[in-house]
N, CA and C of each residue as an Amber inpcrd file, in Angstrom:
protein
   264
  -3.5840000  -4.3430000  -2.7380000  -4.5810000  -3.3350000  -2.9850000
  -5.7140000  -3.5140000  -1.9610000  -6.1310000  -2.4210000  -1.3600000
  -7.1780000  -2.5340000  -0.3490000  -8.5630000  -2.3550000  -0.9760000
  -9.5760000  -2.5260000  -0.1510000 -10.9580000  -2.4620000  -0.6450000
 -11.3120000  -1.0750000  -1.1640000 -10.7560000  -0.0410000  -0.5320000
 -11.0490000   1.3200000  -0.9640000 -10.5220000   1.5810000  -2.3730000
  -9.3200000   1.1230000  -2.6650000  -8.7510000   1.3050000  -4.0000000
  -9.5440000   0.5250000  -5.0400000  -9.9980000  -0.6580000  -4.6910000
 -10.7960000  -1.4580000  -5.6250000 -12.1240000  -0.7650000  -5.9180000
 -12.7400000  -0.2050000  -4.8730000 -14.0040000   0.4960000  -5.1030000
 -13.8030000   1.7590000  -5.9310000 -12.6720000   2.4310000  -5.7740000
 -12.3760000   3.6010000  -6.6080000 -12.1720000   3.2070000  -8.0720000
 -11.5160000   2.0840000  -8.3010000 -11.3040000   1.6120000  -9.6650000
 -12.6300000   1.2230000 -10.3090000 -13.4960000   0.5680000  -9.5590000
 -14.8110000   0.2050000 -10.0920000 -15.6190000   1.4580000 -10.3960000
 -15.5480000   2.4580000  -9.5200000 -16.2570000   3.7190000  -9.7650000
 -15.7330000   4.4080000 -11.0140000 -14.4250000   4.4160000 -11.1840000
 -13.8390000   5.0450000 -12.3720000 -14.2650000   4.3080000 -13.6430000
 -14.3460000   2.9750000 -13.5820000 -14.7950000   2.2080000 -14.7480000
 -16.2480000   2.5160000 -15.0790000 -17.0910000   2.6620000 -14.0590000
 -18.5000000   3.0150000 -14.2950000 -18.6120000   4.4110000 -14.8990000
 -17.8270000   5.3470000 -14.3770000 -17.8290000   6.6910000 -14.9540000
 -17.3160000   6.6760000 -16.3890000 -16.3540000   5.8210000 -16.6860000
 -15.8630000   5.7040000 -18.0580000 -16.9290000   5.1890000 -19.0020000
 -17.7150000   4.2040000 -18.5450000 -18.8190000   3.7060000 -19.3700000
 -19.8690000   4.7930000 -19.5830000 -20.1450000   5.5520000 -18.5460000
 -21.0820000   6.6600000 -18.6650000 -20.5670000   7.7070000 -19.6550000
 -19.2570000   7.9290000 -19.6440000 -18.6560000   8.8860000 -20.5700000
 -18.8030000   8.4170000 -22.0160000 -18.6900000   7.1230000 -22.2500000
 -18.8810000   6.5960000 -23.6030000 -20.3110000   6.7950000 -24.0870000
 -21.2770000   6.6320000 -23.1840000 -22.6680000   6.8850000 -23.5580000
 -22.8900000   8.3590000 -23.8840000 -22.2340000   9.2300000 -23.1380000
 -22.3560000  10.6630000 -23.4120000 -21.7040000  11.0390000 -24.7400000
 -20.6100000  10.3790000 -25.0710000 -19.9620000  10.6560000 -26.3550000
 -20.8590000  10.2670000 -27.5210000 -21.6530000   9.2170000 -27.3410000
 -22.6350000   8.8620000 -28.3600000 -23.6500000   9.9920000 -28.5190000
 -24.0840000  10.5900000 -27.4000000 -25.0490000  11.6880000 -27.4710000
 -24.4160000  12.9240000 -28.1120000 -23.1340000  13.1300000 -27.9090000
 -22.4530000  14.2560000 -28.5650000 -22.4310000  14.0370000 -30.0670000
 -22.1920000  12.8110000 -30.4980000 -22.1020000  12.5240000 -31.9270000
 -23.4640000  12.4940000 -32.6060000 -24.4880000  11.9460000 -31.9410000
 -25.7770000  11.7250000 -32.5800000 -26.9060000  12.5660000 -31.9880000
 -26.5640000  13.6320000 -31.2450000 -27.6030000  14.4340000 -30.6060000
 -28.5740000  15.0140000 -31.6160000 -29.8630000  15.0360000 -31.2810000
 -30.8360000  15.5550000 -32.2470000 -30.7170000  17.0660000 -32.4480000
 -30.2620000  17.7990000 -31.4320000 -30.1400000  19.2490000 -31.5330000
 -28.7690000  19.6810000 -31.0260000 -28.3970000  20.8970000 -31.3790000
 -27.0930000  21.4140000 -30.9540000 -27.0440000  21.5910000 -29.4380000
 -28.1540000  21.9540000 -28.8400000 -28.1800000  22.1500000 -27.3920000
 -27.9490000  20.8190000 -26.6700000 -28.5150000  19.7390000 -27.1860000
 -28.2740000  18.4240000 -26.5940000 -26.8000000  18.0530000 -26.6660000
 -26.1740000  18.3950000 -27.7550000 -24.7500000  18.0920000 -27.9140000
 -23.9030000  18.9080000 -26.9500000 -24.2670000  20.1700000 -26.7410000
 -23.5170000  21.0180000 -25.8140000 -23.6540000  20.4960000 -24.3880000
 -24.8660000  20.1200000 -23.9930000 -25.0820000  19.5900000 -22.6470000
 -24.3200000  18.2800000 -22.4580000 -24.3250000  17.4300000 -23.4650000
 -23.5840000  16.1670000 -23.3690000 -22.0790000  16.4170000 -23.3040000
 -21.5870000  17.3910000 -24.0620000 -20.1540000  17.7050000 -24.0210000
 -19.7610000  18.2540000 -22.6570000 -20.6040000  19.0840000 -22.0590000
 -20.3200000  19.5760000 -20.7100000 -20.3430000  18.4370000 -19.6990000
 -21.2320000  17.5000000 -19.8840000 -21.2860000  16.3420000 -18.9880000
 -20.0390000  15.4760000 -19.1410000 -19.5460000  15.3450000 -20.3640000
 -18.3000000  14.5950000 -20.5890000 -17.1500000  15.2780000 -19.8560000
 -17.1090000  16.6030000 -19.9040000 -16.0680000  17.3270000 -19.1830000
 -16.1660000  17.0760000 -17.6790000 -17.3760000  17.1070000 -17.1600000
 -17.5670000  16.8860000 -15.7200000 -17.1770000  15.4670000 -15.3130000
 -17.5550000  14.5010000 -16.1250000 -17.2090000  13.1080000 -15.8200000
 -15.6960000  12.9110000 -15.9180000 -15.0590000  13.5670000 -16.8660000
 -13.6060000  13.4740000 -16.9930000 -12.9160000  14.0240000 -15.7520000
 -13.4300000  15.1180000 -15.2200000 -12.8600000  15.6890000 -13.9950000
 -13.0100000  14.7090000 -12.8340000 -14.1530000  14.0650000 -12.7240000
 -14.3700000  13.0960000 -11.6430000 -13.4300000  11.9000000 -11.8010000
 -13.2830000  11.4090000 -13.0250000 -12.3840000  10.2680000 -13.2570000
 -10.9460000  10.6390000 -12.9050000 -10.5230000  11.8360000 -13.2770000
  -9.1520000  12.2590000 -12.9520000  -8.9610000  12.3990000 -11.4470000
  -9.9780000  12.8850000 -10.7400000  -9.8840000  12.9910000  -9.2850000
  -9.8230000  11.6020000  -8.6440000 -10.5790000  10.6580000  -9.1910000
 -10.5180000   9.2840000  -8.6660000  -9.1500000   8.6600000  -8.8930000
  -8.5890000   8.8630000 -10.0660000  -7.2540000   8.3190000 -10.3230000
  -6.2030000   9.0000000  -9.4510000  -6.4030000  10.2790000  -9.1600000
  -5.5030000  10.9550000  -8.2250000  -5.5710000  10.3450000  -6.8380000
  -6.7800000   9.9600000  -6.4120000  -6.9290000   9.3200000  -5.1060000
  -6.3360000   7.9140000  -5.1110000  -6.4810000   7.2060000  -6.2260000
  -5.9270000   5.8440000  -6.3080000  -4.4040000   5.8790000  -6.2870000
  -3.8180000   6.7910000  -7.0500000  -2.3680000   6.8340000  -7.1960000
  -1.6730000   7.6740000  -6.1190000  -2.4610000   8.3560000  -5.2710000
  -1.8970000   9.2580000  -4.2600000  -0.9960000  10.3160000  -4.8930000
  -1.4500000  10.8730000  -6.0110000  -0.6850000  11.9060000  -6.7170000
  -1.5640000  13.1400000  -6.8630000  -1.0450000  14.2750000  -6.4700000
  -1.8040000  15.5240000  -6.5280000  -1.8370000  16.1120000  -7.9340000
  -0.9720000  15.6570000  -8.8180000  -0.9300000  16.2180000 -10.1690000
  -2.2350000  15.9620000 -10.9120000  -2.8870000  14.8290000 -10.6200000
  -4.1640000  14.5320000 -11.2680000  -5.2420000  15.5330000 -10.8550000
  -5.1900000  15.9900000  -9.6210000  -6.1580000  16.9860000  -9.1660000
  -5.9120000  18.3310000  -9.8290000  -4.6490000  18.6870000 -10.0000000
  -4.3350000  19.9280000 -10.7110000  -4.8170000  19.8710000 -12.1580000
  -4.5670000  18.7400000 -12.7970000  -5.0320000  18.5800000 -14.1730000
  -6.5560000  18.5580000 -14.2560000  -7.2160000  18.0050000 -13.2420000
  -8.6760000  17.9880000 -13.2180000  -9.2280000  19.4030000 -13.1220000
  -8.5820000  20.2550000 -12.3510000  -9.0100000  21.6580000 -12.2670000
  -8.8390000  22.3740000 -13.5970000  -7.7580000  22.0920000 -14.2910000
  -7.5250000  22.7110000 -15.6040000  -8.5720000  22.2320000 -16.6050000
  -8.8730000  20.9430000 -16.5970000  -9.8960000  20.4030000 -17.5010000
 -11.2610000  21.0130000 -17.1970000 -11.5770000  21.1880000 -15.9160000
 -12.8560000  21.7920000 -15.5340000 -12.9440000  23.2330000 -16.0200000
 -11.8580000  23.9770000 -15.8910000 -11.8540000  25.3630000 -16.3540000
 -11.9990000  25.4450000 -17.8690000 -11.2740000  24.6130000 -18.5860000
 -11.3740000  24.6210000 -20.0460000 -12.7430000  24.1470000 -20.5210000
 -13.3320000  23.1900000 -19.8230000 -14.6750000  22.7310000 -20.1690000
 -15.7050000  23.8230000 -19.9680000 -15.5790000  24.5700000 -18.8810000
 -16.5060000  25.6700000 -18.6340000 -16.3580000  26.7540000 -19.7070000
 -15.1200000  27.0960000 -20.0390000 -14.9050000  28.1240000 -21.0580000
 -15.4220000  27.6900000 -22.4240000 -15.2260000  26.4260000 -22.7610000
 -15.7200000  25.9550000 -24.0630000 -17.2430000  25.9570000 -24.1030000
 -17.8820000  25.6680000 -22.9850000 -19.3430000  25.7010000 -22.9390000
 -19.8590000  27.1210000 -23.0960000 -19.2130000  28.0620000 -22.4600000
 -19.6280000  29.4670000 -22.5740000 -19.4540000  29.9620000 -23.9940000
 -18.3360000  29.6370000 -24.6070000 -18.0960000  30.0820000 -25.9820000
 -19.0810000  29.4410000 -26.9430000 -19.3590000  28.1680000 -26.7700000
 -20.3170000  27.4890000 -27.6360000 -21.7130000  28.0540000 -27.4530000
 -22.1120000  28.3400000 -26.2280000 -23.4260000  28.9130000 -25.9800000
 -23.5510000  30.2980000 -26.6080000 -22.5280000  31.0990000 -26.5210000
 -22.5610000  32.4300000 -27.1490000 -22.5980000  32.3160000 -28.6680000
 -21.9090000  31.3220000 -29.2090000 -21.9550000  31.1070000 -30.6490000
 -23.3500000  30.7020000 -31.1020000 -23.9820000  29.7990000 -30.3470000
 -25.3340000  29.3540000 -30.7100000 -26.3710000  30.4710000 -30.5880000
 -26.1400000  31.4050000 -29.6680000 -27.0450000  32.5520000 -29.5370000
 -26.8280000  33.5600000 -30.6490000 -25.6800000  33.5290000 -31.2810000
 -25.3900000  34.4520000 -32.3720000 -24.5930000  35.6630000 -31.9250000
 -24.0220000  35.6380000 -30.7290000 -23.2530000  36.7690000 -30.2230000
 -21.8240000  36.8060000 -30.7450000 -21.3250000  35.7100000 -31.2600000
 -19.9520000  35.6900000 -31.7790000 -19.9180000  35.8750000 -33.2660000
């Protein structure tokens, strides 16, 4: 394993720890808006972690899945925001 792969693994581990902190904010957020922002951040961090694993494994399937997760995260945020506004 070269230095670049090791640094990618360390970055992915740091992003994973950050994701766990965000999940705490999703569970214990004081307001619904805080929970929505934290959930969107979890989606974004998940996309970054999947892209890093795609770079580590030299597999393009992780990038395709990261794009799908990003699209679904965006759609869920839009639907949740419309629900909170009372449009749904």
